[in-house]
N, C-alpha and C positions, 0 to 999 in steps of 0.2 A: 301822427294820429290819422284817423279816418272818419270822415263825415260825408254828407251828401255832396255830390259833385257841385263845385262852384259855390259852396256854402260860405257865408261869413262866419268865421270862428274867432272867439275872443277868449282871453285869459284875464282873470281879475283876482287880485289877492290884497289883503290888508297887510301893510308893512310897518314894523316898529323900528325906529332908528336907535343908534347908540345914545341919543339924548332923550329917549322915551317919546319922541314925536311919532305920530301915526299918519299914514296916508294910504290911499288906494292906488295900486299900480294896475294899469290896464294896457293890454296890447291886443291887436287883432290882425288877422290874415284872411285871405280867401283861399279855400281849398281848390285844388286843381281839378281837372276834368275827371280824374279817377277818384276824387274825394280825399286824396292825401294832403296833409298839411303839416307844417313845422312851426312851432312857436318857441322862442327862447324864454325860459323862465329864470330870471337872474337872481331870485331870492329863494333860499332853501326853506322848506317847511319842517324838516326833520334833521336831526343831527346824525351824522355817520359815526360809528364807533372809531375811536382813535384819532378823530379830527378835532380841530379847534372850532368851536361854534362861532359863527359870524356875529358881530355885534349889531348889524342891521339885518333883520330877517323877517320872514312872513310869520304872522301870528295865527294863521289858520290855513287849511288847504286851499290851493288854487281852485277857482270855479272855471271850468272850460265849457263854453257854451257855443252851440251852433243851432240856429233856428230857435225852436221852442224847447230844445233839449239841453241839458247841462249835466256835467259830472264833476265830482270833487276829486282832486288829484294831489297827492303828496309828492314833493320833489326833495330828494335827499341833498344834503350838503355835498356829498361826493359827486352826484350828478351835475350840480351847479359848477363845482370846482374843476371837474374833468370833462365837461361838455357831454355828459351822458344823455341817453334817451329814455324817456318815459312814454310808453305806448298808451294812447287814448283812443277808444272806439266808442261811438255813441250807440246805444241800443237801437235795434231795428224797430220800425213801427209797422 
């Protein structure tokens, strides 16, 4: 993704386990001097056609936040399983 240079960027999502327990998953990184960042999203928010749905999965989109801004992001099961990329860019102010 792309944020302001050296911005703290976080990803948060609520996860439901195969035993119906829920917890909040959160991870964070610092964007580089060019504003680029990478976050690993280990839980899918949507099912990919022809794939088996994970029993532990996100129950809503990820919230990706940097500074005062945030965006909602869907992450497919295919992107999680195959290490795919989902581009995120924060609106300019």
